[in-house]
BADO-609124 format. One record per residue: x, z, y of N, C-alpha, C, O in turn; residue in three letters. Coordinates in steps of 0.02 Angstrom, whole numbers, plus 50000, padded with zeros to 5 digits. Layout:
N
XZYXZYXZYXZYALA;...
This chain:
274
564045481454234563725477954206563835469854254564075468854310MET;563565465554207563585459954251563055454754187563015455454126ALA;562745450254228562135449954195562155444954203562205443354262LEU;562135436954131561815430854162561345429554152560965432054111THR;561235422754210560315419954166560515411954161560655408454210LEU;560515409554086560525402554102559865400754115559305403054105THR;560055396954135559055392854140559205387054066559675383754045LEU;558185388854039558175382553963558025377954001558375373553977LYS;557805376154035557305367054058557355366154111557535369354161GLN;557105359154095556925359354177556355360554230555775361354208THR;556465360854290555915363854284555735358854333556135356054370LEU;555025357854331554455354154372553885357254452553635355854507GLU;554015363254385553425372154443554035375154476554515377454446VAL;553965374854549554435381054579554195390854528553695393354502PRO;554705392254536554605398354476555235404754518555835405954523LEU;554855406054529554835413354597554935418954542554455420954509GLU;555805422154530555805424654525556215431854571556785434054564VAL;555765433454608555535443554651555835445654613556425446354627ASN;555625447654551555485454554515556585456754490556875461754469SER;556835449454508557575451154458558205449554513558465444554537VAL;558325459054522558725460854578559245464254558559395463254499ASN;559685469254599559975474054552559555479254533559645480154472HIS;559165482954552558705486654566558645486854504558975490254465GLU;558165483054492557725481654418558085478554372557665474754347SER;558815477154333559265476954309559485480554282559405481254222VAL;559975485454332560415491954312560225497354259559695500454261SER;560595497954221560475501454177559815502754155559455507754156GLN;559725494654128559235494854056559345490954041559675486354066GLN;558935491853965559225485753913559005480953922558525480353960PRO;559305475353887559315468753885558525466453855558225462053886ILE;558255469253801557605464553816557295469453878557135465153919ASP;557185473353896556895476853981556735470753985556175468453976LYS;557605465654010557545463254104557225456854038556645458554028ILE;557325452754008556915447753952556285447753978556065442453999ARG;555815454853983555195454454001554835454854060554225454354069THR;555475456154116555005456654178554755448554182554785443254151LEU;554495451554249553815446154260554045440754287554565442654314PRO;553995435554297553975427954355553815426554372553565430854408VAL;553535419054394552695417454423552875407654400552875403754448LEU;552935406554372552645397554391552225394854391551865394854342HIS;552035390654455551915391454491551255397754511551255400954564GLY;550585398754442550135402354471549865404154404549275404954388ASN;550665404854349550615408854292551245410754301551745407854322ARG;551055421654261551195426954276551615425854216551315425454162LYS;552375425254215552615423154150553095426954136552975431154179LEU;553855430154092554245432054111554985425754111554955419754122SER;555795431554089556075428654129556425426554037556775421554031VAL;556345429054004556105426953915556095419853906556425415953872ASP;555455419053961555165411653948555525401253998555445395153994ASP;556025408454049556455402454071557275403754079557665400054108PHE;557385408254056558235410054045558475412953994558205417953970PHE;558965410553971559435416253918559905420453956560415420553990ASP;559435424153930559755433153951560595433853916560565431153861VAL;561175436053926561525440653939561885445553965561825446054026GLN;562345450453930562485456453978563415454853954563715453053903GLN;563525456054000564335461253993564365464854028563845466354058SER;565195469254049565425472454049566015467354070566575469654057SER;566005461154098566585458254127566855462254235567305464054272THR;566285461354230566095465054319566175468554334566695471554321GLU;565635471054381565465476654414564905472754456565025467454485GLU;564445475054457563645475254497563645467754511563695465954569ASP;563585463054461563385454654465563125452154418563215452954358LEU;562525446654465561825443354433562205435154435562365432154486ILE;562265432954371562595425854390561845420654363561545420954309VAL;561755418054397561525411754403561585405354385561675401254430TRP;561555402454299561725397054249561305391454273560725393054285SER;561435385954282561035378354265560845378554353561045383254388GLY;560485373354376560105369354420559575371254425559095370154389ASP;559625374754477559155379054483558645376354562558455381154595CYS;558565373454574558395370754626557825369654629557645363854637SER;557305375554622556815377954610556425384054587555835385854581ARG;556925385854581557075394754582557025396854662557435394954704VAL;556535400554674556525403954735556405408954726556045410354678LYS;556675414454773557025421154783557455422754776557615428654785HIS;557845418154756558355423654713558935425154751559255421054785ILE;559055431754744559585434254810558855440354851559005445654877GLY;558315438454847558095439954905557585449854919557155453354892ALA;557975449854972558095458655000558425461154938558345465454896GLY;558855456254954559765461354905560115464554977560135462055034LEU;560475473254944560595476354987561465476554975561895477655018ALA;561515475654922562265476754887562115475354824561525475154807ALA;562715473854769563135470254752563205463654760563145461654818GLY;563365458254701563695453054719562855447154645562525448854595ARG;562925440354690562605437054656563165429354644563605427654684ILE;563065427154605563555421154581562785414354590562265416354615ARG;562825409054574562305405354592562955396454541563345392854571VAL;562865396154499563255390054468562975384554446562895383354386GLU;562755379554506562195377754512561955375354587562305374654637GLY;561195374154578560905371754656560325379654654560135382254601ASN;560155382054723559755385654712559245384454766559195380354811ALA;558805390454741557805386054823557785388554857558245391454886GLY;557195388154870556975390754938557105399154936557225401854883MET;557085401354974556935408954990557605413754967557615419454944HIS;558165409254983558975416254927559245417555007559425415955064LEU;559065422054953559315431255018558955431355065559225433755115GLY;558145428555076557725432155097557705439955120557465444655087ALA;558045440455194557665447255204558485449955147558255451555092GLU;558965450455148559495451355101559955457755185559945455855243MET;560245463855164560355469055212561095470255213561385472755261SER;561555467055126562055468755120562225465155047561795462755010GLY;562805465355036562735462454976563245455154995563335453855055GLY;563505451254949563765443454937563265437954896562895438954848GLU;563305436154906563045427554859563025423954888562755423254943ILE;563575417554829563895414154827563485409054803563025410754766LEU;563555403554815563235396054785563765389954779564115388754828VAL;563815387154738564395383654705564165378754693564445375154650GLU;563385375954736562985370554754562745368254793563025367254847GLY;562165366654781561515364254845561395369454863561685374654847ASN;560725368554920559965376454923559475373654964559545369255007VAL;558965376554947558545370554996558415377455066558805381955083SER;557625375655096557645377855130557295384355153556985387855113ASP;557375386155235557375395555216557865398955173557665401755122TRP;558545398855190558685402655134558805407755194558915406255253ILE;558785412555175559335420855225559265422355282559635424355327ALA;558315420055270557485423055294557705431855331557805437255304THR;557715429655406557735437955412558055439155397557755441755349GLU;559055441155377559255440955390559555448955390559475450455449MET;559795453655362559925457755403560825461755404561105465055447LYS;561015459455342561795460155325561905458455261561445457455221GLY;562615457955248562935455155190562885448755230562605446455279GLY;563485446655163563795437055159563605432955126563585434555067THR;563395426155141563185422255134563485413755111563435408155136LEU;563745416055062564115409355044564015403655004563985403554942CYS;563905395655066563705390155020563985383255022563785378755059ILE;564605382854968565025380154946564805373454968565185370055002LYS;563945370354945563995363954957563215361655015563375364555067GLY;562885359855023562355360255080561875362055071561695362755012ASN;561375364055136561065368655143560135364455187560315360255228ALA;559695364655186559045362955216558835363155275559195360755319GLY;558295365655288557965367455341558035377055370557955380855322ASP;558115379155411557835383055428558365391555406558325397055377LEU;558665388655434559295390855383559445398455412559935398555449VAL;559205403455407559455411555467558775412355501558755416655545GLY;558325409855491557545407655542557255413755535557495418355501ALA;556635414055574556365420855579555515413655543555395407855559ALA;555145418455493554435420155470553865412955499553355416455503TYR;553775410555507553085408855544552665416655578552445421255544PRO;552645416055632552565421955658552545430255662552155434855673GLY;553485428155641554015431255675554445431155743554695426455774SER;554445437655753555095437055829555665435855813556075433055849LYS;555735437355767556585440255749556775436355702557145440255670ARG;556795430655670557465428455611558065430455602558155436555607GLY;558595426455588559185432355570559355435355654559315433255712MET;559685445255597560135450755659560495452355629560605458055650ASN;561035450755563561565451455560561735447355487561355444955444GLY;562345447655492562455447355434563145440955459563445440755512GLY;563235435955393563705433055399563215425855362562605426755358LYS;563455420555343563175413655304563525406455341563395403055391ILE;564115406255276564635403555276564255399255237563965400755184LEU;564285389255288564145381955236564445379455251564635377155305ILE;564675379455158565245372455198565315364855191565795360855191HIS;564395364355183564215354355182563725356955275563855360055327GLY;563195353355244562795350755306561965353655310561615353155259ASN;561735356055362561185359455356560675354155396560705348055405VAL;560345357755409559745354355392559185354855486559685354955521GLY;558785355055520558475357155557558255362255588557675362955569HIS;558415367055633558235370555666558625378055632558375383655625GLU;559345375455614559645382555558560005389355639560385389555688ALA;559575392955604559615398555662559155400855716559355404055764GLY;558315398455704558015399855721557625406255732557195408555694HIS;557855409055796557885415355840557935417755783557585419255735ARG;558695417955807558935423855791559365428555841559655425955889MET;559405435955827559685439255857560245443255858560475447255899ARG;560425440955796561455443855795561515441255718561145438155679ARG;562165444255715562515435855632562915430855673563015429555733GLY;563125428455611563595421755601563315418755560563115420055503THR;563255410055626563315405855544563735401655575563855400855635ILE;564045398055510564745395655552564455388755461564305389655402VAL;564515384255497564355377755452565185372555470565605372455515ILE;565025368055388565695364955404565505357855401565945353555399GLY;564885356255400564675348655405564115345155461564005348455511GLY;563875340455457563465338755529562595345155533562355350155506THR;562475340555584561675346855573561275342755595561375337955631SER;560705345155568560125343155587560125346655662560605349955683GLY;559375345055707558795344255762559155353155795559515356555759ASP;558935355155865558475361455864559025366155819558775370855788ALA;560015364955812559905371855814560095378055866560305376755922ILE;560015383955848559895389355871559285388255906559435385955961GLY;558805388755902557925386755934557945391655945558295394955906PHE;557625395256000557515398656017557845405256017557565410756013ASP;558315404356022558925412155997559155414556062559365412956118MET;558935421356004558765428456058559625426956067559815423256113ILE;560225430956012560865431856012561355430055987561545425256021ALA;561625430555956562195429555893562665423855916562795421655972GLY;562885421955850563255415555880563055413655800562865416955752SER;563275403055817563235398655780563935393555793564085391355848ILE;564315391955729564835388155744564705379055702564185378755671PHE;565015374055702564775369655707565665366655705566105367055748SER;565665362655610566605359855617566245353255618566565348755646PHE;565665351555594565625341255601565135341355680565215344955729GLY;564485334255664564325332855694563575336955725563365341155686GLN;563315336455767562715340755798562215335655798562275329555794ILE;561645339755802560955334955818560835337255876561185341455905GLY;560025333355910559975334355965559435342155970559225345855925LYS;559345342256063558915346656069559315354656053558995359656038ARG;560095354656058560115361356021560245366156086560325364456145MET;560245374456047560065378056112559505377456116559395383256134GLY;558995375056114558245372656152558205380956153558235385956116ALA;558145379456200557705390356213557965394456191557705397756147GLY;558765396056220559215400056189559005405756269558645404056315MET;559315411556263559165419156284560025420856299560195423556352ARG;560405419456256560885424856239561305422256179560915419756137ARG;562015421756157561945419656110562655413256134562725412856195GLY;563065409456100563295407656085563445400456038563285401255979THR;563645395556049563415391656007564265386856048564435385356105ILE;564675385655952565185381755974565365377055913565425377755852ALA;565415371755962565535364455935566325364555906566765368555923LEU;566365361255876567285361855844567355352055825567825348755847PHE;566935349855795566815342355778566635337555818566645331455806GLY;566425340755876566015334255919566865328255961567225329856008GLU;566895322955926567125321055973566955316256031567445312956046SER;566415314856067566215313856104565815320956138565725326756118ASN;565595316456206565005324356238564515324356188564375319556152GLU;564225330756186563595331756148562855329056195562945329956255PRO;562425327256186561955327856223561425334056228560935335056193GLU;561655337656276561215342456305560585340456316560345334856324PHE;560355345656315559645346156358559795345256439560335343256460LEU;559045347456497559235344556543559195350156591559095349656652PRO;559335357756541559275364556566559665366056580559875368456633THR;559995364256502561345367456534561275364256588560875360856620PHE;562065367756590562335363356656562895366456634562905371456598LYS;563555362256666564115362156668564475370256696564215371156751TYR;564915375756682565105380856710565715381356702565995384956744SER;566135378056647567115379356667567625377456647567985379056695CYS;568025374756603568505373056552568945381256554569355385056580VAL;568665380656524569075388556481569685388656403569735384256361TYR;569965393256407570125394556339569925404156306570255409256313HIS;569485403356284569295409456245569555411456203569435408556150PRO;570215419056198570415423356170569775425356098569735423456039THR;569455428856133569105432656057568805423955964568625424455905TRP;568975417156016568825412455996569445412655919569225413155862LEU;570245412255933570555413255919570645415755859570815412855808PHE;570425425155870570595426655820569955429155790570025433455747PHE;569415427455803568755423255764568785417055709568355416455666PHE;569395411755718569765406755683569915409655610569635408655555LEU;570705415355638571075414755592570595420755552570905422955503ARG;569905424155559569965426555524569445421555480569405421655419GLN;569285419655501568675413555448569425408055405569385403455363LEU;569825410255429570085406055394570595408555331570865405955282ARG;570555417055375570835418955296570395422355249570385426955207SER;569815415455293569115420455206569045415755178568545415855143SER;569465409555174569555401155108568835397055154568365394755122GLY;568865396655218568595392055253568705388755301568735390655359PHE;568815380455269569355375455307569045377055360568445376155371PRO;569635380855410569595377855478570225371755522570335369755465VAL;570425369855541570655363155568571285369055588571265375155584PRO;571895363955612572455367355637572235368455739572245372155788GLU;572035361155707572015361055821571135362455860570795359255900ASP;571075367655829570535369255865570805377455886570375380655916CYS;571525381555871571625384055884572085385955954572245391555975PHE;572265378155985572785380556046572035376256094571855378256149ASP;571795371656065571125368856136570935374956174570885380956159ARG;570825371256232570395373356273569495372156260569325369356208GLU;569045374156301568385374756283568055370556364568265371656422TYR;567495365856342567095366556421566445372356398566145373456345ARG;566405374356451565865376756429565395378556478565525379256538ARG;564575379456442564105377056477563415379656472563125379556418TYR;563125382356532562415386756507561975388556528561885388356589CYS;561395391756474560895387056474560455394756423560685399056386GLY;559985393656439559605386656408559275389956494559055395656496ASP;559285388156520558915392056601557985392456586557665397056611PHE;557725388456552556955389156548556795394256516556235396556520LEU;557385397556471557175404356449557755408956506557875407456564ALA;558055415356460558345420256500559115416956534559345420056582LEU;559525410156506560165408156548560395408756527560635403456504GLY;560835417756486561035418456464561465416856407561805421356382LYS;561495410556383561855408856307562355406156333562575407756388GLY;562685400556282563375397356340563495397156262563555402056225GLU;563545386456232563875381256208564595378156260564595376556319ILE;565195378156203565615377956194566165371356178566515371056127LEU;566155368556208566275361656183567115360056162567535359956207VAL;567325358756084567885359056111568145352656139567875347256131ARG;568995354456192569345347356235569715344356157569905346656103GLN;569685339656182570005333556131570505330756169570845326056147TRP;
């Protein structure tokens, strides 16, 4: 069963849709789905007040959100299985704490996407805001598994306190990516901001798009130049998934920097040789 929710109106006040998930709509009649509660500001209303809801049997386990959902929050939050497609933009907390399944966004997304993600795949065709795959305030760990593919740009502090998983960024990145990173991998194909890897303990940040020497914190030290074999296989797999990987990334050597020595100091930043 495929479910399509088409936004009826332009939203000025954010709309929270935590209640609309695969568990709540599975095997339910369409009239019951239309009465699911949503939160519009501080008002509790129903799905039917904002969305035209249609069901079809064309695809299994698919929820489609259509329209400019840039103010629709918590789409796909807690997703464990199934697929979600957003035909437009999406709001804050997209895919928060998801543990499985797939989310595809054909437009841009806001801040705090995939917060404390545990598994699954999230693909953004446009740009993303701040704190991608990050930890909630006061939490010790951010992203703890899964894969985030962003074809466009991202804001600040992507991968904040991430413990496991992979974040791939096709465009430019804001400041402090990998801030307080515990482990995991971040791959950037565009220009990078300042203070990358600040406080990182373990993990890998790989830079493929920096033609000049990036600005490192003084607590990172140069290690060596080498050709990491594992990186070749990862890039090949990434390309096979449809992500655009430049051909000259495969046969290059990489400069390796270790840090952050203010923390555990077992992290690494790899910079492509030009």
